[in-house]
N, C-alpha and C positions, 0 to 999 in steps of 0.2 A: 629664430626658428619659425617656420610657417605655422600659423595656428592650426591648420588642418593636420599637419604632420604631428604637432604636439598632442592634439586630441587623439589621433590614432595611436600614438605611442602610449598615452595614458591608458586607453582602452586595452591595448595589448598587454601592458604591464598588469592590469587588473585581471585579465583573462589568465595569464600565466600564474599569478598569485593564487587565483581561484583553483586552478588545476593542482597546484602544490598543496593547497589546503585539503582538497579531496583525497589526494594521494598520501598525505602524511599519516593517517591512521593505519593504512595498509603497511607502509614502511615500518611504522612503530611496532605493529604486530609481528612482523617478520624478525625484527631486531630482538624483541622480547622472546620470541620462540627459540632463538639461537642460544639463549642462556641455558645452562645445564639445570635439569630438574630430575635427577635420576630416581630419587625416592618416590616422588609423586607420580612420575611416569610409569614406574613399575606397577604401582597400584592401579593406575588408569588402564594399563594393558591387561592386567589380570582380572580386574573386577568391573571396570566401567566401559571401556571403549567397545568391546564386542557387542554388548547389549545395546549400547547407545547408538552405534552405527546401524544396527539392525532396526531399532525402533525408528530412527530418523528416516531410514530408507523406506520402511513400510508406511510411515506417516505421510511422507512426501508423495509416494506412489498412490496411496489410497485417496488422499485429498485431491490430488491431480486427476485421478480417474473419475471420482464422483463429481467433482466440479465440472469436468469435461462433459460428462453425461448430462448433468442438469443444465449447464450453460448452453451446450449445443442444442439440446432438445428444445428448450424454451425459445432460443433464438430462431431456430428453424420454424417452430410453430407460429410465432407471431410475425415472422418476416414473409413467409410464403403462403400464409393462410389468412382468410378473412372470416371472423366469427364474432359473435356478440361478446363484448367485454375486451376486445383486442386493444382498442385505444387506451383504455384504463391500464392494461398490463404494460404497455410501452413505458409508462411513467413509474409503475410500481415495481417491476421486476428488478431494477438495479438497487432498490432501497436497502437490501441487506448489507450493502457496503457501509451504511451508516452505523452498523452494529460492530464494534471491535470484537475480535475473536475471544478475548478474555471475558468480555461481558456475556457473550453467548454461552460460554462454558459455565460461568457462575450461575446464570439464570437456569440452565437446564439441569444442573446438578441439584439446585434448590427445588426444582419442580419434581424430579424423579427420585429424590432421596426418601428413605422411610420417614413417614409423617409429613411429607411434602404434599403439595396440592394434588398431584396425580394419585398418590397413595391413598389420600383421604377420599378421593372420588371413587376409586376402585373398592374401597372398604365398604361402601354402601351396598354393593352387590356380592362381594366375596368375603369369606372369612379372612381375618388379618394375616395369617401365614400365607395363604394363597395370593393375597394382594401383594405381599412383599416379594414372593417368588416371581410374579409377573413383571416386576419393575426391571427395566434394562439397566445393566451396569455401565453407566456413562464414564466412570473413572477407569477407563481402559483404552487400549489402542483403537478398537472399532468405534467406541464412543467419541474419541477425539477426532477421528476421521469424519464422522457424520456431522458433528457440531461445527468444526472448522469449515468443512465444505459448504455447509448451508449458508454461511455468511460471505464466502469468497467466490462462489460460482459466478457473481456478476462480472468479474474480470473476463471470464470466458464468454459470457453472454454478450457483453458490449462489443468485444472483438469480433465474435462470430456474426453478430447481427449486422455489423458494418459490411461484411462480405456477402451474406445471404441476400440482403435487400438490394445490392447493386449487381447481382449476377445477371448476365445477359440472357434474354429469353431464347436465343437461338440454340443454346446447348440443351435446354429442357425440351424444346420442340424437336430437335434432332433425335433425342433419346425416345421421345414419344412415337415418332414415325417408325422407329425400329422395334416398337412393341414394348418398351420399358414402362413399367408401372411407376407409381409415386415413390414407393420405397426403393425400388431399383435406381431411380433417378437420384434419390437422396444419397444412397451409398456410393454410386458410381460417378455422379456428376457434382452435386452440391457439396458433399463432404470433402472430396479431394481439392476442389477449388478453394474451399475455406481453410485449407491446411495452414497457410501462413498466419491467419488471424488466430486459429486455434493454438498454434505454437506460441504466439505472443501471450495470449490469455493464460494458457497453462503455465508458462514460465513465471508470470506475475503471481499466480496462485501459489506456486512452489516457493518463490522468494518470500512471500508474506507468511507462508507456513513455517519456513525456516527461521524467519525473524521472530515468530511468536514465542513468548515465554510464559505469559500468564495462563493461557488455556492449557498448554502442554503440561506445565507444572501442576496445575490444579487438577487435571484429569489423570495424573499419574503416569504420563508418558515420558520416558527418559531420553529426550532428544539431546543432540549436541549442544543446543542453546542452553538447556537446563544444566547440562554437565559443566559448561563453561561457567555458568553462574555459581554453582555449588563449589567448583574447584577454586574459583577466585575468592569468594566470600567465606565459605565454610572451611575450606582447607588452607586458605591463605597463600596459595601458590599462584603468583601472577604469571610466572613462566609456563607452568602447566596449563593455565587457562589460555595463554597465547598459543601454545602448541595445538590445543584443541580447536582454537579459532582458525588455525591454518587449515584444518580439515574442513571447517565450514566454508572457508574461502575456496577450497578446491571443489566443494559441492556447488557453490555459486558459479564457478567457472564452467563446471559441467552442465549446469542448467542453461547457461547462456549458449554453450556450444550446441546443446540439444535444440534450443529455440532457433538458432541459426540453421541447424540441419533441417528442422521442420519447415523452414521457409525456402529451402533450396529449390532451384530450377522450376519455380512456379510463377506463372504469369496470370494475372486476372484482368488484363485489358479487355475492354469491350471491342467488338468488331466495328470497324468503321462503316460497314454496310448495314449492320443491324444493331443499333445502339439501344434497342428497346429492352426494358427491364422485364423480368419474369412476372407474369400475371399471378396474383394471389388466388389460391383455390378457396372457394367459399365452402364453409362448413356449417351445416345447420342441424338442428335436432340433436340426437345423441352424440354425433361426432363433434359438433360445436361445444356441447356441454362437457364432453371428455377433454377437449383441448383446453377449455377454460379451467377445468379442475386440475389438470396436470400442471398448468402454469401457476395456479394459485397455491398449490401445495408447498413448493419450496419458498414462495414468497411469505406464506403464513408462518412456516417453521423458522425461516431465517430472519424475519423482520417483525411481523405482527405479534407473535408469541413473546419475544423478549421485550418489545415495546409495551405491550399491555401488562406484562408482569411487573416491569419497573414502575409503571404508573400506578398499578394496584398497590404495590408495596409502599410507594411514596405517600399515597392517601391513607392507607391502613395504619401506618406508623406516625401519621401526623407530621410528616417532614415538610409539607408545604406550610402548615400553620405555625410550626415551631422551627423556623428556619435557623439552622445552626450557623453562628458567626464564623466557625471554622470553615464552613463551606464557602462563604464569601471570600475568605482568605485564599483557599485553594483555587477557587475560580479566578481570582485576581492573578495569582501566580501563573495559572495556565494561560490566561489571556496575555499577560505581559511577556512570557517566554515566547508564545506563538506569534505575537505581533512583531517582536524584535527579529525573530528568525525569518518571518515572512518578508519583512521589509528588506533585510540583508540579502536573503536569497534572490529576491526580485532584482535588486540593484546589481548583484554579482552576475546573475544570469543575463540581464540586459547588456551589461558591459562586455561579457564574454561573446555573445552572439553579434553585438555591434562591431567588435573588433574584427570578427570574421567577415562581416558584411562590408566593412570599409576596405579591407585588404585580405585576400584569401591566400595567406602563406601557410606553409607546412606547420610552423610552430603554433599558429593560431588554430589551425584545424585540429592538431593534437590536443591543445588546451581545451578546446570546445568539447571534444569527445570524452576527455578525462572528467570534465566537470559534470557530465551526465551519468557517470558510473556510481555516484554516491548511493543511489537507490538500491543498488545490488548488495550493499553492505548491510548485513543484519545489525539491528540496533545495538545488540550486546557486544558484537565484535567492534563496532564503531566506538562504543564507550570505552572498551578496553584499549583500543588503539589510541584514543585521545588522552587517556589518563597520563601516560608518561610525558608527552609534549607539554600539556598544560601545567603539570606539576613542575616540569623543568623551567617553564617561563615564570611561574610563581616563585620558585627558588632563586632564579636569576634576579628578579625584582627585589627580593628580600636581601640578597647578597649585595646588590647595588646600594640599597638603602643603608645597610650596615656599613659599607665602605664610605658612604657620604656622612656617616654619623647620625643618621635619622632613625626614628623608631621603625621597627619592622612592621610592614603593613599586613603580613599574614598571607593567607591563600586568597589572592584577589580574584583570580579567574574562577577557581572552583567555589570559593566562598560566596561569590556574588551571583552565581547561576549562569555566568557567561559560558561555562563549559557546556551546559545544557543547550543554550542557544546555538553554539558552534556545531554541536552534534545535529541539531535540527537542520541547520543550514546545509551541512554536508549531505545528510541523508535525503533531503527533499529538494536539493538544488536542481535535480534533473527535471522537476516539474516546470518551473519557470523557464529553464533553458529550452525545454522541448516546446512549450507553448509559444515562446517568443520566436524561436527558430521557425516554427510553422507559420507564425504571423508574418515574419519577414519574407518567407517564400511566396506569400500572396501579394507582396508589394513589388511591382515591376521595377527593375533597375533603371528603366527609362525615367522614372520620377527623379531618381538621384541625378541622372545625366541632365535633365531639364533644369533642376535646381542649380547644378554646377554651371550650366550655360548662362544663367542670369546673375552669376556672381555669388550665390549663396555658399557659405562654407559648410563643413560637415556638421558642426554643432547646430547651425541654423536649420539645415535639412532635417536633422534628427528631431529638433524641437517643433518644427512646423509641419513636417510630413510623416516621419516615422512614428512618433509618439501618438498623434491622433489616430492613425490607422491601426496601431498596435493595442489601443485601449481595450478592446474586447478580449484579446489574448492575455493581456496582463491582468485583467480583472479575473479571468478564469484561473490563472495561476495563483493569484492571491487567495481566492476562495479555497482551492484544493489544498494548498500548502498550509493555510491556517488551520483547517480542520484536521489534516494529517498530524500536525503538531499537537493539537488538543488530544488526539487519541494515542499518541506514541507512548509506549510504556517502558521497554527495556532500557534504552539509553537514559531516559528520565530517572528511572529507578536507581541507577548507579552513579549518575553524575550530579544529581541535585544536591544543593547544600544541606547541611544538617538542619533538621527541624523545619525544612521547607518541603511542602507537598503540593502536587498539582491534583486536578480531579482524577487523573488516571492512577497516580500512585496512592491516593487516598482510597480509591475503590479496591486496589490491590491489597492494601493493608486490612481493610474490612474483611475481605475474602480470606486472607491468611489467618485472621482471628476467628473465622467461622461465623461472622456476623455480616455477611454481604448485604443483607436486607437493609441494614442501617445506612449503607452507601447508595441506596437505590436512586435517591434524588440526584446525587452527583453523576451517576451513570445516565440518568434520564437527560441531564443537561448536555452531556456529550452527544447522545443520540439526537437530541433536538437540534443541536448546532450542526449536525452532519446531514440532516435530511435535505435542507435547502440546496447545498452544494451538489449532492448526489442527483437531485432532481434537475439541477441546472445542467449537469452533464448530458442529460437526455433531451434537451430542449429541441434539438434538430434531428432527433433520432428516426423520424419517419419520412419516407418518400412516397410519392404517388405510385400506385401499382401500374404495371405495364398494361397497354390496351388489350382488350380481349381479341 
């Protein structure tokens, strides 16, 4: 067999296997949901599902609307205006992404609860009962909407900013000649042209909100994710949890459909005759100060307040001086799981896109697209879908060992943490696949043709041409996947081996016991590890303004 043909078939086989791996949890969920669960389902319909669907809908809608307002407003302000502090904001505004939603919920509940820092501050000026009455109730649906939106708005900001800063000057100039003011131009020109980016950012926010379990549960919001968790663990009904998970998958499909609808029939191509970018409007004095303050407010609430609170609690409780050995163990588990998952996801993503690059067949195209769907699966649904397949494999291994007369090895996949790694790979495989696909699109196929003309095979071309040129994209994928794995909670919480904790699950357990402050250092480590990658994502975020 020709070496090139052999390499292509190996890459294609890996691509198909990767697609099957991503699709397996969904298939498993559907099979589990077909099992009868009449007793639990009657209870769910009567007491759980109506309130759960209502809370989930309101939470998704509220978080999406607030994130859209904050992300669009800040992106428009820094993209189309020039004011003092703007360059600093370009790097700082995405930083709330370094704060997981569950950490933000834990911090703000601690701050605003009775006898918390805000209450103690108010009590200096007000009688104790009045100070208590002034505290907002964050353990509510409005509280959850505000807290979650404050850390997820950068998804909209980053998407919208990409569109705002590259809009052609001709549209704004045409509107100005017709007498349109700045706000009219924003509502009638800039905003409609940014609709595709806003749809993508809002869909990401909604998917992350649906995936959340720590913040929703802690703030007392009965979402579908929380209901799946309680139905599975507290009521012991795997079939009922699977049936609820199908509702979540239907919501995911709806969110994707809305995102596609939001990007319909919109073109943002520049004019060939006028490729100039829109000139940024200079804001000075009160206007410049108001623009700076408006952008600093969500940044402070979404990033600086949680960061400073975690640092304060870590110093106050002596967590730096008395470093708990259990924290070393949890950090090691987090790094080990994240490293294995990142390496595996990178290799599978590279092989999947490489197979498509080498030969663009329908099978490889389908495999490539399925491989990128894992991110749409909420972590809890993914864990539930993986449980049956991995247990079946473990049972098959034990049955084989018994048939061969060997001692039974037990739950190898679940007991070793391999199930956690598999869940990470499936959920975050879309990141390296997307990064590498974008990297390949920047490599002209002429390079491949030239290498083939001098007798270089596919593997030689890959090693000498593709890999060096793909290094920035692959580095970016490694950074993003590794940090996402460190922060991931729902799948880790349910698939980790007994007596094995990560930084995320350790923090969750502290919060569940009402002693979140004791886990402040673990939370600070997650945030610190996330700051660099988030800043890295903004390194090319600015472009020169159009000429005056």
